[in-house]
N, C-alpha and C positions, 0 to 999 in steps of 0.2 A: 386439409382439412381446416374447419373452420376455428377460428382465434377461441371462441369459447370453448369449442371442443378440445382444444388444446392444454386449456387450462383445469378442464373438468377431467380428462385421461391422466395429467399429472397428478391432481389432486388425492386421485383415486389409487394411488402408489401409496401412499400412506393408510389406506384402510381405515381401523378405528381409531388411529392415535390424532391427537390436535392438528389439524391444519385450516388456515384463514385465507381467503382472499384480500389482498390489500391493495387499497387504490391512493390516489393522490389528494383527492377532498375527502377523504374519512379519516379520520385519528383514530388510531387505537386504542387511546388510552392510558399510554406506557410515557413515562419519560424520555427525550433525546437521548442515545448513549452511541459513541462510536466503537465501532469493533475492531480496531487496530488494521484495516485495510486501507485507509488514505495512503494513497501516492501525492495528489497535489489536493490544496484546498483555497483556492484563490475567491478574490470577487466575483469572476465572471464563471469558472468552471470548477467542478468537483469532480477530480480522477481515483478512480479505485482501482487497486492491482487486480489484475485479470490471472485466472491460471496458476493461483499463488504466489505472483508476484516474481518468480524465480530469483527468491531472496538471495540464493548461493551464488550469485553473479557475481564476479570478482573475486571470490574466495580462493580461486588458485591463485590468483597475482598476490591476494594480500598474503599468503601463506609462504610463498616463495620469496617475495619481498621480508616478510618479519624474519624468517630463517638467516637472509643476508644481513639484517641488520644486528641479529645476536653474531653472527661472524665475524662482524665488526667488532661489535663489542669486546669480544674474545679478543682478535688476532691486533687489532689496534694498538691496546697495551703492549702486547708480546713483542710487538714490532718495535715500539717508544723503546722498551726494557733492551731490546737485543739492537737497536739503531739499524733496523733492517727493512728501510721506506718501500724500498722499491716492491718489497710485497703487498702493496697497495695496488700496483698495475694489476696483478694477477688477479685479487679480490675482485676490482673494476669489472676485468675481463671474464669474469664466472660469473660477477652479478647480473651484469646489464643483459647478457642473453634470459636467464634466469626470470628477472621483471619484465623485460618488453614484449617477449614473444606470447608468453600467456597473455598480457594485456593487449598487445595486438588480436588476439583469437576473441578473447572476450569482449571486445569491446564493437568487434566488428559483426557478431551474431546480434541479431535483433532481439529486443525482448519481447513479449506479447503487448501491443496497445492495450492501455487502460479502459476502463467501462467510464464513458463521460458523461457528466450532469450538466449539461450547458443552461444556465440559469435565464442567460440572455435571452434563447431562443424559447426557454423550456422544453428540452429535447435532451435525448438519452441517445449516445452514438456508443457502437459495440462493432468491433472488427474481429470477425470470424473466417481466417484462412482466407485474408485478402479481400473479403466479401464486406460490402458495408451494411450494417442491421441498424434499426434506429426504431424511435418511440418517441411520439410525443408525450410531456409529463404530464398533462391535463389529459384526464382518462387512460392513463397507465393502468395497467394491471400486474400485481404479483403476487406470488402464491408463498406461503409460509406454513412449514409442518416439521412435526418432532418424528423421531424414529429411533430406534433402537438398533444398536451395533453391538453384538456379543462375540467377547472373545474367550479363548482358555485361561488367561491371566487377571484380562480386566471383568471382566464378566460382563454384563448388561451395561452399556453406556449409552446415554441418551445424546439424543445431539438435533439440531434443528437447523434446515437449509432455509434461504431466503432465495426466491429466483425472481427476475423480471421477462416481461413478455414483450419480446423485439420482433422486427418484421424486414426482411431484405429490401433495400430502397429500390424502389421498379418492380420487385414483386412482391405485392402485399400479401400473398397467399401463402409466401416461405416464410413461416415462422419458428422462434426459438426460445425456449426457456433458459435465461443466461443467470447463473450463480453469482450472486454478490458476496465471495469470501467464503472460506471453507467452512461446513457445518461443524466439523467437530469440536466436542466438549462446548459448545452453544444450547439455549432453550429456547422456546417460542419467545418468550418473554423479553429475551434479549434480542431476538431478529424483530420483533414489534418494535423496540425502542432504537433501534438502528433505523429501520422504517421512517421513524420520526425523525432521527436526525436528517436524512434524507428531505421530508417533508419540509422541514425547517428552515434545512439550506437553501431549496427551490425556493421558497417562500420571502425568505430573508437576506439571503447572503454568508456571510461567515458573523452576522450581527445579531446572534440570539440567546434565551438565556436558558436555566435548566429545565424549563417550561415549555420551549420551543418558540416563546412570543419572543416579538421584534426588540431587540435593545439596543441602547446607543453603545454599547461596549463588545467588544468579541472577546472578553474574559474567559469566560463559561467555554468557548471555541477555543481557546488556545490551552486552557487547563486540560482540555481532554484530548487532544494532540500532544499536550508532551507529556502524557503517561504513555506514551510509545517512543520509546530512548533507541536510539541508534548504539551500535557497540562504541563508535565514539564518545559517548556523550558519558560514559559509565567513568570514567577517568575525571572530566571536572564535577562530577556528580560526589566521587567520593571523598574530592578535596573540598567540595562544600560541606558534605557530611565532617568531615577533621575539624574544618573550619568552626561551624557550629559547636560541635563538643570543646574545641579549646575557649571558646567565647563562654559557653556555660560553665566552665570548670574553673574559669578566672587563669587559665593556663597552666596548670600543674596536675597532673596525672589524668591527662582527657586521654592519650593515645593507649590503645588496647593493640593488644596482638593481632588480633583478627582484622584491624584496621590497617594496621602495617601488612599484612600480607595481601589484604584484599588491593592496599593502592600500590604495591609494586607488581601486582598481578595485572591492573588494569595499565600500570606503566610499560610493562612487559608489551600485552598484547595491542597496545596502542597502535604501533608503525601499522602491524597486519591488520587491524580493523581501518585505519584511514586509507590504506592503500585498496582497500576490498571497496569502501562506499566511491572512493574516487573511480573506480573502474564502473563500478555500476552506475552510478547518476549520469557519466560519458556516455554508456551504452543506450542508457534512458533517453540523453538528450538526442541521441543519434536516431533511436528509434520513433522517436513522435515526426522526424521528417516523413515518414511511411502514410500518415493520414492525406486521406485524399481531400483537393484543394476544396472541395465543398464542404468539407469539415474544418480543414486548418483555418479558413478564414473566419466562420462564424466563431472560432473560438478569441478572434481580436476582439480588444475593446470596441472598435470603428468598425467592426466586419457587419455584414447581412443578419439583419432579423429574421429573415422569412424561413418558415419551418420546412423541412423536408418533408414533410406529410403535403403541405402547403403547393411545395413546386411537383409533388405528384398527383396532386389532386388538377392540377394545369395541364398534367398531362393527359387528364381523362382516366387516370386511371383508379380502380374501384378501392378507396381503403376506407 
C-alpha cells in the first residue's frame, strides 16, 4: 500500500468527524502544548513514552517495600520498649526477599522503547517488536482526528488521536501509523497544540516560548514539563504549600486539618513512591541498550548526522 493511501485509509476511519493531516512545515495555528507523554527532553533528542509508558512498572516493588517500612515503624518501637532487638534479624530476613525478588523481576523485563525525535539528524525513530521504523522530520506526515466513545455510565466522550507515519528501515513500503500518546480525554485542538510542541522542539530544541518561537530561555519548556509531577514530588510540594501559608499568615493559624492529613499521607507513601520510581528508572536505563547501534550512535552529541533515509538511498532503495 502506498504511503499516501495509508494516510487516506486511516483518515476514513473518522468518517464525518473532524480530522486533519499535519506536516512539519505547516503550522496549525495553535500554541504549543505538552501532553504529559514526555519521557526525556534534552538538547539533542526528545523521547515520548510508547505503549502507555508502562507507568505501573515498579509498583510491586514499591508496595512491598512500603509494607516493610510500615512494619519497621510499628515493630522497632515495640522492640525498643521490650528490649527485644533480636527481632530485627527476622524483619531483615523477611524484608530482603520481599523487596529484592520483585525488584530483580521488574528491572529485568524490558520496557517499551520510546518514540524518539532526534533534532540533530531531524529524524524520528520507533521500535516495533524489535524492528526499526523511522521517518525524516522534514516531510513527515501525521494524522489527527476526533472520535466519540459511548459508555453506559459516561455517555458520549469525545477523544482525539495523533499518529505519525513511519517506515521500516530497509523496507520503505512497510509503513506504520504510530500513536503519540493515548487519545482519551483529548480534543483535536489539544493534539494540534502538541504537534506545535514537537515542531517548536525540532526547530529550536528546548529553547522556545509559549508561541513556539525561538527563545534565549527554556523557562516556558521547564514550566510545562514541571506540571507533570512524579509521586515523590508531592511531599516536597505539600511542604512548600505549608511554608507559603505560614509566610502569608505570619506564622499563626496557618496549618489546617487537611494540610496535616495530606502531608502525613504523602510522608507515609513516600518510601513506596521512591522505590517505585527507582525501579522504573533502572528498568528504563537497561531498556535503552536495546536500540540498534545505528540509532544509539546518532543520539550522541558527537554522533553521525547522516539520516537513515539517506543511507537507504545510497543502497538504491525507492524511498
